[in-house]
C-alpha positions as CSV (number, residue, x, y, z in Angstrom):
1,M,48.4,-121.8,0.2
2,S,48.0,-120.9,3.9
3,K,47.2,-123.5,6.6
4,G,45.4,-122.8,9.8
5,I,45.2,-124.6,13.2
6,V,41.9,-124.8,15.1
7,F,41.4,-126.1,18.6
8,D,37.6,-126.4,18.4
9,I,34.6,-126.0,16.2
10,R,31.3,-125.7,18.0
11,E,28.0,-126.0,16.2
12,F,24.6,-124.5,17.1
13,T,26.1,-121.8,19.4
14,I,23.8,-119.0,20.4
15,H,26.0,-116.6,22.3
16,D,28.7,-115.8,19.6
17,G,26.6,-113.6,17.4
18,P,23.1,-113.3,15.9
19,G,21.0,-116.4,15.3
20,I,22.4,-119.9,15.4
21,R,26.1,-120.1,14.5
22,T,29.1,-122.3,14.1
23,T,32.1,-120.9,16.0
24,V,35.6,-121.7,14.9
25,F,38.2,-121.4,17.6
26,L,41.7,-120.5,16.2
27,K,44.6,-121.8,18.2
28,G,47.2,-119.3,19.5
29,C,46.9,-116.1,21.4
30,P,49.4,-113.2,22.1
31,L,47.8,-112.5,25.4
32,A,48.1,-114.6,28.6
33,C,45.0,-113.5,30.5
34,M,45.2,-114.7,34.1
35,W,41.6,-115.8,33.9
36,C,41.6,-117.5,30.5
37,H,39.2,-120.4,30.5
38,N,40.6,-121.8,27.2
39,P,44.2,-122.5,28.0
40,E,44.4,-124.9,25.1
41,G,43.9,-121.9,22.8
42,M,47.0,-120.0,24.1
43,S,49.7,-121.9,22.2
44,K,49.5,-122.3,18.4
45,A,51.2,-125.7,18.8
46,Y,49.5,-129.0,18.9
47,Q,48.9,-130.2,22.5
48,V,47.7,-133.2,24.3
49,M,45.2,-132.9,27.2
50,H,45.3,-135.6,29.8
51,S,42.2,-136.5,31.9
52,P,41.0,-139.5,34.0
53,T,39.1,-140.7,30.9
54,G,42.2,-140.6,28.6
55,E,44.1,-138.3,26.3
56,R,42.8,-135.9,23.7
57,G,44.8,-134.1,21.1
58,V,44.1,-130.4,20.6
59,G,44.9,-128.7,17.4
60,T,43.7,-129.7,13.9
61,E,45.3,-128.3,10.8
62,Y,43.1,-127.2,7.9
63,S,43.6,-125.7,4.5
64,P,41.1,-122.8,3.7
65,Q,39.3,-125.1,1.3
66,E,38.9,-127.9,3.9
67,L,37.5,-125.6,6.6
68,A,35.3,-123.7,4.2
69,A,33.9,-126.9,2.8
70,L,33.0,-128.1,6.4
71,L,31.3,-124.8,7.2
72,N,29.5,-124.6,3.9
73,R,27.8,-127.9,4.6
74,Q,26.0,-126.1,7.4
75,A,25.2,-123.0,5.4
76,A,21.5,-123.8,4.8
77,I,20.6,-124.4,8.4
78,L,22.6,-121.4,9.6
79,K,21.0,-119.1,7.1
80,A,17.5,-120.4,7.9
81,N,18.1,-119.4,11.5
82,E,19.5,-115.9,10.8
83,G,22.9,-117.1,11.9
84,G,26.3,-117.7,10.4
85,V,30.0,-118.3,11.3
86,T,32.0,-116.7,14.1
87,F,35.8,-116.8,14.1
88,S,37.1,-116.7,17.7
89,G,40.1,-118.0,19.6
90,G,42.7,-117.9,20.9
91,E,43.1,-114.9,18.6
92,P,42.1,-114.9,15.0
93,L,44.5,-112.0,14.1
94,L,47.4,-114.5,14.6
95,Q,46.0,-116.4,11.6
96,T,44.7,-113.5,9.5
97,Q,45.6,-114.8,6.0
98,F,44.0,-118.2,6.7
99,V,40.8,-116.7,8.1
100,A,40.5,-114.3,5.2
101,E,40.9,-117.1,2.7
102,V,38.3,-119.2,4.5
103,I,35.8,-116.3,4.5
104,D,36.3,-115.7,0.8
105,L,35.2,-119.3,0.2
106,L,32.1,-119.2,2.4
107,D,28.6,-119.5,0.9
108,D,27.4,-115.9,1.5
109,M,27.1,-116.3,5.2
110,H,27.0,-113.7,8.0
111,V,30.5,-113.6,9.6
112,V,31.5,-112.4,13.1
113,L,35.0,-111.7,14.2
114,D,35.6,-112.2,17.9
115,T,38.9,-110.6,18.8
116,S,41.0,-109.0,21.5
117,G,42.2,-106.5,18.9
118,Y,45.8,-107.4,19.5
119,G,47.4,-107.6,16.1
120,R,48.8,-105.6,13.3
121,E,46.6,-102.9,11.9
122,Q,47.0,-104.2,8.3
123,D,45.9,-107.7,9.5
124,F,42.9,-106.3,11.3
125,G,42.0,-104.2,8.3
126,M,42.1,-107.3,6.1
127,L,39.5,-109.0,8.2
128,L,37.3,-105.9,8.6
129,K,36.8,-105.9,4.9
130,R,35.3,-109.3,5.1
131,V,33.1,-109.5,8.2
132,H,29.7,-108.1,9.1
133,L,30.1,-107.7,12.9
134,V,32.9,-107.5,15.4
135,Y,32.9,-108.6,19.0
136,Y,35.8,-106.6,20.5
137,D,37.2,-107.4,23.9
138,L,38.2,-104.7,26.3
139,K,39.6,-105.8,29.6
140,L,41.6,-103.1,31.2
141,I,42.2,-99.5,30.3
142,D,45.1,-98.9,32.7
143,N,48.2,-100.1,30.8
144,H,50.1,-101.1,33.9
145,A,47.2,-103.3,35.0
146,H,46.9,-104.7,31.5
147,W,50.5,-105.8,31.5
148,R,50.1,-107.4,34.9
149,Y,47.0,-109.4,34.2
150,T,47.4,-110.2,30.4
151,G,51.1,-110.1,29.9
152,T,50.9,-107.4,27.2
153,S,50.4,-103.7,26.7
154,N,47.0,-102.5,25.5
155,D,48.4,-99.9,23.1
156,L,47.7,-102.0,20.0
157,I,44.2,-102.9,21.3
158,L,43.2,-99.2,21.8
159,Q,44.8,-98.2,18.5
160,N,42.8,-100.9,16.7
161,L,39.7,-99.9,18.5
162,Q,39.9,-96.5,16.7
163,V,40.5,-98.3,13.4
164,L,37.4,-100.4,14.0
165,S,35.3,-97.3,14.8
166,L,36.2,-95.7,11.5
167,S,35.7,-98.9,9.4
168,G,32.0,-98.8,9.1
169,V,31.7,-102.3,10.6
170,P,29.3,-102.4,13.6
171,F,30.7,-103.8,16.8
172,V,30.0,-104.9,20.3
173,I,32.4,-104.2,23.2
174,R,32.7,-107.3,25.5
175,V,34.1,-107.0,29.0
176,P,34.9,-110.1,31.0
177,L,34.0,-109.3,34.6
178,V,36.9,-110.6,36.8
179,P,36.5,-109.9,40.5
180,G,38.7,-107.1,41.8
181,V,40.4,-106.8,38.4
182,T,38.2,-105.7,35.5
183,D,34.9,-105.2,37.4
184,T,36.0,-102.1,39.4
185,L,34.2,-98.9,39.2
186,D,37.3,-97.1,37.9
187,N,38.0,-99.6,35.1
188,L,34.4,-99.9,33.9
189,S,34.0,-96.1,34.0
190,A,37.2,-95.8,32.0
191,I,35.9,-98.3,29.4
192,A,32.6,-96.3,29.2
193,R,34.5,-93.1,28.5
194,T,36.7,-94.7,26.0
195,V,33.9,-96.1,23.8
196,Q,31.1,-93.6,24.4
197,S,31.4,-91.6,21.2
198,L,32.7,-94.3,18.8
199,P,30.8,-94.6,15.6
200,G,29.5,-98.2,15.0
201,L,29.2,-99.1,18.7
202,L,26.0,-101.2,19.2
203,C,26.3,-102.0,22.9
204,V,28.6,-103.2,25.7
205,D,28.3,-106.8,27.0
206,L,29.4,-107.4,30.5
207,L,30.4,-111.1,30.7
208,S,30.0,-113.1,33.9
209,Y,33.2,-114.6,35.4
210,N,33.7,-118.2,34.6
211,R,34.6,-119.9,37.9
212,A,35.5,-123.1,36.1
213,A,38.3,-121.2,34.4
214,G,41.1,-123.2,36.1
215,A,39.8,-126.7,35.5
216,K,41.6,-127.3,32.2
217,Y,45.1,-126.2,33.3
218,G,46.1,-129.4,35.0
219,S,45.2,-131.5,32.0
220,L,47.8,-129.5,30.0
221,G,50.5,-129.8,32.8
222,K,50.0,-126.1,33.8
223,E,49.0,-124.5,37.1
224,F,46.3,-122.0,37.6
225,H,47.3,-119.3,40.1
226,P,45.1,-116.2,39.8
227,E,46.4,-113.1,41.6
228,Y,42.9,-112.2,42.7
229,D,40.2,-113.7,44.9
230,E,37.9,-115.9,42.8
231,A,35.5,-116.2,45.6
232,S,34.8,-112.5,45.7
233,P,31.4,-111.4,44.3
234,V,31.6,-109.7,40.9
235,N,30.6,-106.0,40.7
236,I,28.3,-105.0,37.9
237,H,28.4,-101.3,37.4
238,T,25.9,-100.9,34.5
239,D,25.3,-97.3,35.5
240,C,28.8,-96.4,34.2
241,F,27.5,-97.0,30.7
242,E,23.8,-96.1,31.1
243,Q,24.6,-92.6,32.3
244,L,26.5,-92.0,29.1
245,G,23.7,-93.3,26.9
246,I,25.4,-96.6,26.1
247,K,23.3,-99.7,25.9
248,V,24.6,-102.4,28.2
249,N,23.8,-106.1,28.6
250,V,24.8,-108.5,31.3
251,A,25.5,-112.0,30.1
């Protein structure tokens, strides 16, 4: 029996898929995005966060049955509000077997997978068979820049994007707008060209930069040193997408 480790479960979320949802944040991520605002989700290990008000442990282990039972207790209210469950992270593809087993035990709820796309194709395929909608992050198309700002290549991400487009599962591309990094005209135009003809694409969401991103690092004994100017205004080039007939939202 698989076990999973979760760093947060948020109820009554409204930005993680249609309707009112419960979002499960899986611990562990293969990327190290310079702007990550959930540093407690990077490591799969249990951690302790320190603050002036005390200490808080981060990382709860569940069996599939335990997590599914918790989520199923909320099924009636989630369904009544056209919502469901969203699996986010961290990166859910690091705990694919666990997530798949939880989904199989859910009470007929709408399921969203929120992923960076960084994972084995067979793992991604396992979850695509079980979910109704995918939120797929695209940060940088240039591989050199992707290495610099996330610590990984984007090869797997772009390969899995093609897998997603052929799966029949509808998806939303989400782009975090980071000043001087992901929000450039070149990068957003490249993203638009990459996704413009993909079957299943519903829209592109441009996500506002979280200027509180660095606040949690100190509580984990880490330092936050972005190699970009946080004070710079974020550019929003919606025309890159609109001129290609792609629906775009700014969140």
